[in-house]
N, C-alpha and C positions, 0 to 999 in steps of 0.2 A: 651830351657827355661831362662827365666831371674833367677839368683841364686845373690841375695845379700849377702852379709858378715853376716853368725848369727853367729859365733865365732872366737872369738882371742884366740893364745898362747902368753901370756906376761912373757919372761924370763928376772928375772934380769931387769926389767922397761922397756925393750924394745921387741916392737911387733915381733915375731919369726915365726907365721904360722898363715895364718886363714883358715876357712872352708867356702865356701859358699852353700847354701843351699833353701831347700824350706819350709816352715812352715802353716800349716792352721787349723784355729780351728772353728769346729763349734757349734749350740746348740743343744738342742734335737729336735728342728722340722726343722734341716738340714740348718738352717738360717749362714753364712757365718760372724763370731766376730774375725776375726784374717786371715792374709792373708800376707805374708812373699813371694816377687818372684811368680812366673807365677804359681800358681794353681790348674791351670785348665788344663795344659797341661801334657799328660798323661804320666806315670812314670812303670817299670815293680815293685812290690809290693813285689815283692817276697817272703817269706814267712809271712809277712803280711797278704797273701791272706788265710792261711790256714784257718779262724775262718771262714771266709765265705765259703771254699771249704765245711768244716765241717756241716754246714747247710745245703746246697747240698746232703751229704751224707744221713743224716737225715733225709730230704724229701724224698730220694727214698727210707726209712725203716731203715737205719742202728740202731741196737738195742745197741747202746753205750749210757755209763752216766757216770759218775763220773770220777776217775781218769783216765780210757781208755779214754774218751771223750777226755778229759783234749791232753792226749797223741795224738789225732788225730790230736790236731791244734801246736803242737809240734815243736821247730827248737830243739830237747833234745840232753844232752851232753853225751849221753850213757851210762850214768850210768848202775849199775846192775840191779838196778828195774825198769828204763826205756825198758833195752831190755828185761827181763822177761814179761812187759808190752806187747810188739811189738808180741812175741810171743803167749801170751796169746789171742789178738785180733785175729791173723790167726788162732791159735789152735780154737776159739769157731765155727769158718766160717769152718772148718775142711781142712784147709792148712797149709802149713810149713812154713818157710823162705824161699824155694827155690823158693816160687811164688814171693817173693819181684823182683822190675826190678830197683828200684832206685840205683844212684850210689853207690859204695863199700868206706868205710873210717872205721878209725880207732876211737875208743870211746876220745875225748875233752880233758879231763885230762889227763894228764901226767902218773899218777898212772893207773888211770882206763887203757889206753894206754897198760903199762907195763904189766901188769897184764892180757890183753886182749891177748900180743905176748905172754908172759909166759904161757900161755893154749894152745900154739898153734894156734892162730890166726893171719890172716894178716887182712887187710882190706875187709870190707864185707858189703854186703849192711844192715844186722841188727844193726850196729854199727855207719849207719849212722843219723846222726841228722836228718832228714824225714821219717824213715822207720815207726813210730809213722802213717803219713798221708798216706802212701803206705800201710800200712797193712787195715787200712780201708776202702781204694778206694778197695782193692783188697775182705776184706769182704764185702764191699756194691755189688762188681760185684756180687759174687757166691749167696748172698741173693739173686739178682732179676735175676739170670741166664744169663746174660752178660757174655759176652768172657774174659777169664783172662789173657791172654798171648797179648791183645792189649790195655789191660787198661791204656796208655800212648796215646793213640794215638788222637789229637784231635776232630776227627770226632765220637770216643767212646761213644756211651747213657751217660757213666758216665759221661766225662767231657763235652757232651753236657749241661747237667743238671747244671754242675757246673758252665758253663757258663750263663747259663740263670740265678743260683740263684747270682752272683756275681753282673751281669747286673743288677739285683733288686736291688740287698742291697745298691749299689754304686748310684742308680740311673741314671746311663749311660751306654751305650754299649762298653764293651772292646774293644779299638783302635787297640790292634797287640794280636797275640799269638807269643809267644816265646815259648824258651825251659827252665825252671830252671836247677840249678845247680843239683838235685835233678833226671831230669831228667823226670819230669810230667811240662805240657802245665804250664805257667805263662801268666796270663792275665796283658796287662796294660790298666790300670786306672788311672784317675787324682789324685794328690793327696786329693784334696778336696773333689770326690767320696770316695776314702778311708776314711775319717772321716766321712763320710754320715754313712758309711756302718757300721762302727764300733757304732756311736750312734746308730745306729737301733738294733744292736746285745746286747748293753747293758743296751736298755729301754725293752728289747719285753719279753711278756708275760711267766713265766716261764715253761710253759708247751707247750711252742711253740719250735719247733728245736735252733731259733736263741736264744730261753733263755734257754733253756739246754745247749749250746755252755758256752752264759754266766755264768752259775753258774756253770761249771766245773773248767774253769777258775778260778775264783774267790776263788773257794774252795780249789785246787790243784795247784799253782801256780809252785812247783817245777816239775811239770809232764809236764808243757810247755815250760819249760827252764831247770834248773839244780839247785844242790844244793846250788851252790854256782854262778849264775850267775846273772848281773844286771838285765833283766828283772823279774826276780823273786823276786828279791829285793822290783822294782818297785810298784809291788803289795802289796806285804806286807807290804810296808809304804802307799799303801793310802788303806785302806778299799772298796772293793766292785769295783775297778776299772779292766777293760780288758784292759791288753798290750800286744803287740807282736811285738817281733824285727825280723829285717831281715838282710841277705846279703845287701850290697852297700849300709850299710847305711841307712837303712827305718826303720821306727817305727809309730807304733800307737798305741791309748790310747783311753780309754771313759769314764767315771765317772758313778755312777747310774743312774745319773739326766741327761744323755744322751750329755753333754758337750764332745767332742771328739776332738783330736787333730790327724794330721797326719805329717811326718818329713820325706825327704829326704834330706840327705849329700851329693853336688854335686861329690867332690872327693871319694865316697863310703868309706871313713874311718873313722871309727866307734867312732874314741875318743868324738867328739862332738856331737854324734846323742843321749843319753842319758840327757846330760843336757841340750841339747837342746828341746826334749820331757818333761821337767819337767819343763822349764820355760815357754812352752807353756803351759802348765795344769796351771800355775800361774797366766799367761795374760788372761786365762778364767776362773778366779777368784778362784781356787782351792787355800784353806787357811790353814794355821797349826791347823786348828780346824778338820779339815779333813782326817787329814794325822797321821802320825807318822815323826815329824817335823827333830829328829833327821839324822832318816834315810834317810829321802828325803834330807836334804841338803848334806850329805857324795855322793849322785846321782846326785847332779845339777853342779857338776864339775870334773876336771879329773887332776889328780896330774903332777905336774910339777917340776923335782926333780933336784937338784943337789947334788951329793955324798950322796947321799939319804936323803938328805933335802929339804923344800919345799924351793923354790926360784922363784917360780911365779904361775899364774893362766892362768884357762881358763876362758874369759870371754865372755859371752852370749850376744848378741844384737839382739832380735826380733824385734825394732822398735814397741812395742807389743801395739799402739793405736790399739781401738777396728775396725776393716773395716766396712764400709757402710753395715748395714743391708743388705742381701738380699734374696728374697723368696725364702723359701724352696723348694726342688725338690717335689711334690706331690708321697705322700707313697700310693706304694702297697704290694700287698700280706697279709698275716694275721701274721706276727710275731713282727709285733708291740703291745705293750702293751696298752690294751683298758681304 
C-alpha cells in the first residue's frame, strides 16, 4: 500500500510524529471524489464491516430493529445496557450467553470493569465489544436451523451469506479471509469498496435490510459505540450520518445523500483516525450547516499537551483536491433507494 502522511503532531513548533494512511471519498453513485494513497488495495476493515454483516443477517430473516439492531453493528463499551441488550438478543432466540464463541474481555471503561470484577466476573465473552454481533449471528443461525457450534467457520451458511453481502455492497469480491480479533471471519476489501458499501447503506430505502441498519445506527448511536465514545460523538455531531470505527485505526462514514469516506491509518494508532475522518467528510463538502459545529471541531483534532496545557496540535493534510471522477460500479440488489 502507498500511504502518504495524513497527520502530523506538532509540539512546541516541532514536528514530533507523523501518521501515514489512506483516505477515499465517494459520492452517492460510487464515483470517487477524494483519493489519498492506494485506495484500491485491500485492507482488513475489521469492525467497520459490521454494518455490512448486519445487512446479511437481516436478509437471512433476523428480526432485529431499533437499539438491538444497532447493537448488532456495534463495537460496544460493555456498559450495563449493552450487556442487557446482548442477553435479550440471545434470549429472544432461545439461547444463553454460553452459546457465544467470541473472545472474552472485560468492559472497556475502568469503572464498569471494576464493578464487573467486584460482581465476581473475569474476562467473559458477554463483555467483549463484539458480543452484540455474535449474538445476532447466533440468532440468525437459530432462526434458519443452521449449526450453532460452527457459526464462525467461513464455510458456514451464515458466513457464506455475509461474504455475498459484502461483495455486493462493496462492489468487489473480498480479496482475503482472516480471523478478526473477536474470532469471526474478517473479509478484506479495499478502502474504496468500504466507502461504496457505506454509501449504499446510507441511501438505502428505509424498508430494506440496508435501510433498517442505517436507521438503527442513526437513531441509537450510543448502542453502536458507547456513552462517551468518539464514534458516538461523530454520529451526534452530524445528523443523519452513519459511522463506525474499528481496530487498527480503520473508520468509515456516510452522509444521508450518499457521500461516504473510508480511512485507514497505516500504523494502526487511533489518535489520528477520527480527525482524518472528519477532515475527509469536510473535503467532500460537509459544512457547518449540516453539523453541530462545536462538537465536530472537538473531533477534528487531538490534544498535544505539556503539563496538562496545550503546547501543540495535530495537523491534518489530505491534499484534498478532488480526485478525477471515476465511473461508479454498477449497482446490484434491492437495497438502493429508488
